N, C-alpha and C positions, 0 to 999 in steps of 0.2 A: 354701223348699219345693222338693223335687225333683219334676220332671215325669217320670213313669215310663211306659215302654212295656212291655206284657206280650205276649210272643209265644207261639204255641201255645195261644191262649186257650180253645179248645174242648176241650182235653185234660184229663186228671185233674189234672195239676199246674197247668195253666193256670187251672182253676176255683179251686184253692186260692190261687193268686197274685192272681187278680182279687178274691176275697173279702177277702183281707188288705189289698190296696192300697186298695180302696174304703172300708174301715173304718179306715184309718190317717190320723189328722188331720195328720200331718207330711208326707204324700205326696199327690200329685195324679195320678190315672190320666189320662195324656195320650193313650194310644192302646192298642188291643187288636188284635193282628195274628194272622192264621192263613193257611193255604195258600189259593191261589186257588180250589181245588175244595172248600173247606170248606162244608158245608151251612148253617152258622151265619152265613156272610158277610152283612153288611148288617143284622144284628139287633143290638139293644142288648145290650152285653156283660153288663149286669146281669140280663138275662132268664135267663141260665144259672144265676143265683143266686136267681131269683124276685123280682127288683126291677129298676127302671130306673135307669141311672146317666148316661145321655146320651152315652155313647161307643159308637159302632157298630163291630162287628168288621170289619176291613178287611184287604186283602192289599197295600195301598199303603205299602210301607216308606218310600219317599223322602218322602212327605207326612208320615208319622208322625214321622220324625226331625226335622222342622222344629219348633223350640221345645222339643225334648225334652232332658232331662239324662242319663237313663240307661235302657238297655234291659235287661230281665231275660229270660234265655233258659234253658229247660230242655228243649231239643228233641233233636236228633241232631247228630253231629259235622259232617256236610256242610252242613245249613242254618245251624248255629251259625257256621261259618266265613264263610258268605255274610253273615250279620248282622254279624259282626265287621268285615268289610271295609267294609260300609256305614257302620257306626258310626265306624270310623277316618276315613273320608272326611268324615263330618259333624261330627266332633269330639264325639261322644256317648259317655259312659261305658257300661260293660257289666258286668253280673253274669252269670257263666256257671256254671250248675249242671249242664250237660250232661256225661255221662260217655262213655267209649269212644273217646277221642281217641288217635291214634297218637303216638309221640314226635315225629314231624315236624310233626304238627298242633299239638302243644303248643308247639313252637318258633315256629310262626306266631302263636300267641296271645301269647307272650312278646315277639315283635317288634312286634306291634300296641300293646303296653303302653308302648312308648317314645313313642307319640303320644297315647294316651287312657288314662284310669284304668280298670283292670279288676280285679274280684274274681273269681277263678277257684278253685273248690273242688268236689270231687266230692260233698260233702255239706254243706249249709248249716245243718244242725241245730246249735244251741248245745251240746246234749248230746254229739253226736258229736265236735265240736271239743274238748270237754273230754276225751272218751275218748281221742283221739289223744295228748293230753298225758299221760294216765295210762298209756297203753301205753308211751310213751317212758320214763317213770320206772320202770315195772315191769321193762322189758327190761334196764335198767341194773342193777337190783338182782338180777334173776334171770338173770344173764348166763351162769352155769355150772350145768349139771345140769338144765336145764329146756328141754323141747321146745316150740316155738311153733307153734300151729295156729290158723288163722282160719276160722271158719265163718260163712257169710252166707246169708240166705234172703230172697227177694223174690217178688213176684207173677208169675203165669204169662206176663205180657206183656213183661217185661223182656228186652231183646234182647242185652245184653252180660254177660259173665261172665269172671272174678269181677267183682263190682260195683266201681265206682270207689272207693267207701268202703273196701271190703276191701283193695284195693291200697294205698290211702293208709295204712291201719293197718299193712299189711305194710312199707311204706316207713319208717314211724315206728319200728317195732321194729328193722328192719335198720339204720337210721341210728344208733340208740342203741347197737348192737352193733358198729358199724364195718363193716358188710357192705353189699353191693350186692344189692338185691332181685332184679335181673335175673339174677344168678348163683346165688342161693340159693333161689328160689321153686320149689315143687313144686305143680303144679295137678292134683290128682286122682291116684288110685292104682288100679291094676288088675293082677291076676295076681300072680306071684311077684316082689315088689319088693325083697326082701332087707331087712335091718335098716335102720331109719331113720337117715339121716345127721344127726347132732346139729347140724350147721351150717345145716340147711335150715329154711325157713319154709313150712309146708303150708297149702293152701287147699282148702276144701270148699264147694261151691255147691249150694243148694237152690232150686228154682223150683216154685211152685204156688199156686193159689188167689189170694187178694187180699192176701197178706202185703205190707205197706207197706215194711218193711225191718228186718231183725234182723241184728245183727253181734255176734259173740263172739270175743274173742282169748283163747285158752287157753294157759296156761303149765303144762305137765305135768312135774312132777318125780317123784322117788322118794318115795312116801308122802304126796304132797299135790298138789293142783291149785289154781291161781289162775285164775279166770275173770273177765274184764272184759266186760260185756255192755251193749249199747244196743238197745232195741226201740222202733221208731216205730209208734204206733197211728193216726196221722193225718198226711196230707201237710201239714197246717197248720204243723207244726214246721219243715219245709223252707221253706215260703213266708215265715213270719215271719223266719227267719234271712236269707233272700235280700233281703227288704225292709230289714232292718237293715244289710245290706251296701250296698244302694242309698243309704241315708242316709250311710253311712261315706264314700262317694265324693264327697259334696258338697264343692265347692271344690277338689278335686284335679285337676291338669292331666294327669297321666299316672302310670304305675306299675302293677306287677303285685302284687296282694295276694291273701291267702286269708283264711279265717275266723279264723285265729290273729291276724291283724292287726286284723280287725274287732272282735274281743273283747279286744284288747290283752293277749294271752297271751304275747307276746314283745316 
């Protein structure tokens, strides 16, 4: 049984992770962490869900790491890297669902994976993981005469754009076509842009309300369109995928994995 630490426990994603962890018979909630200024500090983590679980929300990372097997993180890049270093020093595995990392920060994660096992994915949903595979297959078949556009929508509180999932979908399409997304991506259009370059992959971002996460990859040809879409109606799908990743890390000493590995899709 994996002893799991949930960080960012008082947030929207933290709530979903706590509920999933408490109700999973194959996992044990070992600790629930949050910022030192969190008003929920010292309270039973289960109170956030209307029930007691015996684990109090804390800001003491070093104590939490003692006896833990894996830490699950959906926060922001800066605190994620602080958790990463602490996990590396303690020999604790990590599931990272945080998005918005720079290329240099991603290299830091890859370096840490030489010492501890890490599942790092911009989206932990099983459905999105399948969508990535479908996009790769579609891009290979629709490699000529089809323009690729990626449209994503999220709630008003999301701070990075495009979403990490949208970028991962773009990377999947670009790789299938032998392209480098950094060279062919177009992020938004305004004014007189001229005709569309057929080698580009376009991104459109929508932010508003309480949208959990919608992603569509559009292959637009002459006379037809192929649309591959995933819509998340609850954060529970991300939480369940993240805890599936936590179980996947059991017994592993090190290595960098993603949800493709967790679901044995490659």
